[in-house]
C-alpha positions as CSV (number, residue, x, y, z in Angstrom):
1,X,116.3,90.0,121.2
2,X,116.1,93.0,119.0
3,X,118.2,96.1,119.8
4,X,116.1,98.7,121.7
5,X,116.0,102.0,119.6
6,X,116.9,105.4,120.9
7,X,116.1,108.9,119.8
8,X,113.2,109.8,117.5
9,X,111.9,107.3,115.0
10,X,109.4,107.8,112.2
11,X,107.1,104.8,111.5
12,X,104.3,104.5,109.0
13,X,101.4,102.0,109.2
14,X,98.5,101.0,107.1
15,X,94.8,100.9,107.8
16,X,93.6,98.1,105.6
17,X,89.9,97.3,105.8
18,X,87.8,94.6,104.3
19,X,84.1,93.9,105.1
20,X,84.3,95.9,108.3
21,X,87.4,94.2,109.6
22,X,90.9,95.6,109.9
23,X,94.2,93.9,109.2
24,X,96.6,93.7,112.2
25,X,99.9,92.0,112.5
26,X,101.7,90.4,115.4
27,X,105.3,91.2,116.1
28,X,107.8,88.5,116.4
29,X,108.8,87.2,119.9
30,X,112.4,88.5,119.3
31,X,111.2,92.0,118.3
32,X,111.3,95.2,120.3
33,X,107.7,95.2,122.0
34,X,107.5,91.4,121.4
35,X,104.1,89.7,120.4
36,X,102.2,92.9,120.5
37,X,99.7,93.6,117.6
38,X,100.0,96.5,115.3
39,X,98.8,97.9,112.1
40,X,101.3,96.7,109.5
41,X,104.1,99.0,108.3
42,X,107.6,99.9,109.2
43,X,110.3,102.3,110.1
44,X,110.9,105.0,107.6
45,X,114.6,105.1,106.4
46,X,116.5,108.2,105.5
47,X,115.7,109.3,101.9
48,X,112.3,107.4,101.8
49,X,108.9,109.0,101.6
50,X,106.1,107.6,103.9
51,X,104.5,106.1,100.8
52,X,107.6,104.4,99.5
53,X,108.3,102.8,103.0
54,X,104.7,101.7,103.4
55,X,104.6,100.1,99.9
56,X,107.9,98.3,100.7
57,X,106.9,97.2,104.2
58,X,103.5,95.9,103.2
59,X,105.1,93.7,100.4
60,X,107.9,92.5,102.7
61,X,105.9,91.8,105.8
62,X,102.5,90.7,104.5
63,X,103.1,89.9,100.9
64,X,100.7,92.4,99.2
65,X,100.9,95.4,96.7
66,X,99.5,98.5,98.3
67,X,98.1,101.8,97.1
68,X,98.7,104.3,99.8
69,X,95.9,106.8,100.3
70,X,95.0,109.5,102.7
71,X,96.9,110.1,105.8
72,X,94.5,109.6,108.7
73,X,96.6,110.7,111.8
74,X,100.0,111.4,113.0
75,X,100.9,110.9,116.7
76,X,104.0,111.0,118.8
77,X,104.4,108.4,121.6
78,X,107.2,108.3,124.2
79,X,108.5,104.8,125.1
80,X,111.1,106.1,127.5
81,X,114.3,105.6,125.7
82,X,112.9,106.6,122.3
83,X,110.0,108.4,120.8
84,X,108.0,107.2,117.8
85,X,106.2,109.5,115.3
86,X,103.6,107.2,113.8
87,X,101.8,108.2,110.5
88,X,98.8,106.1,109.7
89,X,97.6,105.9,106.1
90,X,94.5,104.3,104.5
91,X,95.6,101.7,102.1
92,X,94.1,99.5,99.6
93,X,96.0,96.2,98.8
94,X,96.1,93.7,96.0
95,X,96.0,90.1,96.9
96,X,95.5,88.4,100.1
97,X,97.8,89.3,103.0
98,X,99.8,86.5,104.6
99,X,102.2,86.4,107.5
100,X,105.3,86.6,105.3
101,X,107.6,88.4,107.8
102,X,105.4,88.8,111.0
103,X,104.4,86.4,113.6
104,X,100.7,86.3,112.7
105,X,97.9,88.2,111.0
106,X,94.3,88.8,112.0
107,X,91.3,90.5,110.5
108,X,89.7,92.2,113.5
109,X,86.3,93.8,113.9
110,X,86.7,97.2,115.9
111,X,84.7,95.9,118.9
112,X,87.4,93.0,119.2
113,X,90.5,95.3,119.3
114,X,90.6,95.0,123.2
115,X,91.4,91.3,122.7
116,X,94.8,92.2,121.1
117,X,97.4,94.0,123.0
118,X,98.9,97.0,121.0
119,X,101.9,99.1,121.6
120,X,101.2,102.7,122.9
121,X,101.6,104.4,119.4
122,X,99.2,102.0,117.8
123,X,96.7,102.3,120.6
124,X,96.0,105.8,119.3
125,X,95.0,104.3,115.9
126,X,92.7,102.0,117.7
127,X,91.0,104.7,119.6
128,X,90.5,106.7,116.3
129,X,88.9,103.8,114.6
130,X,86.6,103.2,117.5
131,X,85.5,106.8,117.5
132,X,84.9,106.5,113.7
133,X,82.5,103.4,114.1
Protein backbone atom coordinates (compact mmCIF):
# COMPACT_ATOMS: atom_id res chain seq x y z
CA UNK A 1 0.00 0.00 0.00
CA UNK A 2 1.06 3.57 -0.62
CA UNK A 3 2.07 5.78 2.27
CA UNK A 4 -0.78 8.06 3.33
CA UNK A 5 0.30 11.69 3.00
CA UNK A 6 0.03 14.32 5.69
CA UNK A 7 -0.05 18.12 5.70
CA UNK A 8 -0.84 20.25 2.65
CA UNK A 9 -0.22 18.87 -0.84
CA UNK A 10 -0.43 20.74 -4.14
CA UNK A 11 -1.67 18.69 -7.08
CA UNK A 12 -2.25 19.66 -10.71
CA UNK A 13 -4.53 17.89 -13.13
CA UNK A 14 -5.46 18.18 -16.78
CA UNK A 15 -8.79 18.65 -18.45
CA UNK A 16 -8.22 16.92 -21.79
CA UNK A 17 -11.19 16.82 -24.12
CA UNK A 18 -11.77 15.16 -27.48
CA UNK A 19 -15.09 15.00 -29.30
CA UNK A 20 -17.07 15.90 -26.19
CA UNK A 21 -15.36 13.28 -24.01
CA UNK A 22 -12.91 13.85 -21.17
CA UNK A 23 -9.86 11.76 -20.36
CA UNK A 24 -9.80 10.23 -16.89
CA UNK A 25 -7.32 7.84 -15.31
CA UNK A 26 -7.81 5.15 -12.70
CA UNK A 27 -5.43 4.99 -9.75
CA UNK A 28 -3.52 1.76 -9.07
CA UNK A 29 -4.95 -0.66 -6.48
CA UNK A 30 -1.88 0.04 -4.28
CA UNK A 31 -2.18 3.86 -4.44
CA UNK A 32 -3.61 6.18 -1.84
CA UNK A 33 -7.34 6.33 -2.71
CA UNK A 34 -7.04 3.05 -4.67
CA UNK A 35 -8.93 2.44 -7.92
CA UNK A 36 -10.65 5.82 -7.90
CA UNK A 37 -10.78 7.79 -11.14
CA UNK A 38 -9.21 11.22 -11.58
CA UNK A 39 -8.19 13.75 -14.16
CA UNK A 40 -4.56 12.87 -14.98
CA UNK A 41 -1.82 14.84 -13.29
CA UNK A 42 0.36 14.67 -10.23
CA UNK A 43 1.76 16.17 -7.05
CA UNK A 44 3.80 19.34 -7.53
CA UNK A 45 7.33 18.99 -6.20
CA UNK A 46 9.31 21.78 -4.58
CA UNK A 47 10.86 24.04 -7.22
CA UNK A 48 8.39 23.05 -9.96
CA UNK A 49 5.77 25.22 -11.57
CA UNK A 50 2.30 23.82 -12.11
CA UNK A 51 2.91 23.66 -15.87
CA UNK A 52 6.25 21.85 -15.50
CA UNK A 53 4.71 19.23 -13.23
CA UNK A 54 1.67 18.74 -15.44
CA UNK A 55 3.77 18.28 -18.59
CA UNK A 56 6.01 15.79 -16.75
CA UNK A 57 3.10 13.90 -15.19
CA UNK A 58 1.17 13.56 -18.45
CA UNK A 59 4.25 12.19 -20.23
CA UNK A 60 4.97 9.76 -17.39
CA UNK A 61 1.44 8.60 -16.63
CA UNK A 62 -0.38 8.65 -19.97
CA UNK A 63 2.46 8.87 -22.51
CA UNK A 64 1.67 12.19 -24.21
CA UNK A 65 3.25 15.60 -24.72
CA UNK A 66 1.02 18.36 -23.41
CA UNK A 67 0.51 22.05 -23.88
CA UNK A 68 -0.80 23.49 -20.63
CA UNK A 69 -3.41 26.19 -21.12
CA UNK A 70 -5.78 28.14 -18.92
CA UNK A 71 -6.24 27.36 -15.25
CA UNK A 72 -9.91 26.44 -14.88
CA UNK A 73 -10.17 26.18 -11.13
CA UNK A 74 -8.35 25.67 -7.87
CA UNK A 75 -9.96 23.95 -4.88
CA UNK A 76 -8.87 22.78 -1.46
CA UNK A 77 -10.20 19.47 -0.23
CA UNK A 78 -9.68 18.05 3.28
CA UNK A 79 -9.07 14.29 3.41
CA UNK A 80 -8.72 14.20 7.19
CA UNK A 81 -4.99 13.60 7.68
CA UNK A 82 -4.03 15.87 4.78
CA UNK A 83 -5.38 18.61 2.54
CA UNK A 84 -5.04 18.79 -1.21
CA UNK A 85 -4.95 22.01 -3.18
CA UNK A 86 -5.95 20.92 -6.67
CA UNK A 87 -5.36 23.19 -9.66
CA UNK A 88 -7.02 22.09 -12.90
CA UNK A 89 -5.71 23.27 -16.27
CA UNK A 90 -7.12 22.88 -19.75
CA UNK A 91 -4.55 20.95 -21.78
CA UNK A 92 -4.04 19.92 -25.38
CA UNK A 93 -2.05 16.75 -25.97
CA UNK A 94 -0.09 15.32 -28.87
CA UNK A 95 -0.60 11.64 -29.57
CA UNK A 96 -2.97 9.09 -28.13
CA UNK A 97 -2.94 8.67 -24.36
CA UNK A 98 -2.37 5.16 -23.04
CA UNK A 99 -2.26 3.66 -19.54
CA UNK A 100 1.52 3.94 -19.18
CA UNK A 101 1.65 4.42 -15.39
CA UNK A 102 -1.99 4.31 -14.33
CA UNK A 103 -4.33 1.35 -13.85
CA UNK A 104 -6.66 2.29 -16.74
CA UNK A 105 -7.84 5.18 -18.91
CA UNK A 106 -11.31 6.12 -20.13
CA UNK A 107 -12.77 8.77 -22.42
CA UNK A 108 -16.00 9.75 -20.69
CA UNK A 109 -18.94 11.90 -21.70
CA UNK A 110 -20.03 14.28 -18.92
CA UNK A 111 -23.36 12.53 -18.37
CA UNK A 112 -21.46 9.31 -17.58
CA UNK A 113 -19.18 10.72 -14.85
CA UNK A 114 -21.46 9.25 -12.16
CA UNK A 115 -20.40 5.76 -13.32
CA UNK A 116 -16.80 6.47 -12.21
CA UNK A 117 -15.99 7.04 -8.51
CA UNK A 118 -13.74 10.10 -8.02
CA UNK A 119 -11.77 11.33 -4.98
CA UNK A 120 -13.28 14.38 -3.28
CA UNK A 121 -10.99 16.98 -4.86
CA UNK A 122 -11.62 15.66 -8.37
CA UNK A 123 -15.36 15.60 -7.71
CA UNK A 124 -15.25 19.42 -7.70
CA UNK A 125 -13.84 19.28 -11.25
CA UNK A 126 -16.61 16.93 -12.33
CA UNK A 127 -19.25 19.31 -10.92
CA UNK A 128 -17.67 22.26 -12.78
CA UNK A 129 -17.66 20.37 -16.08
CA UNK A 130 -21.28 19.35 -15.63
CA UNK A 131 -22.27 22.98 -15.00
CA UNK A 132 -20.48 24.00 -18.21
CA UNK A 133 -22.35 21.44 -20.31
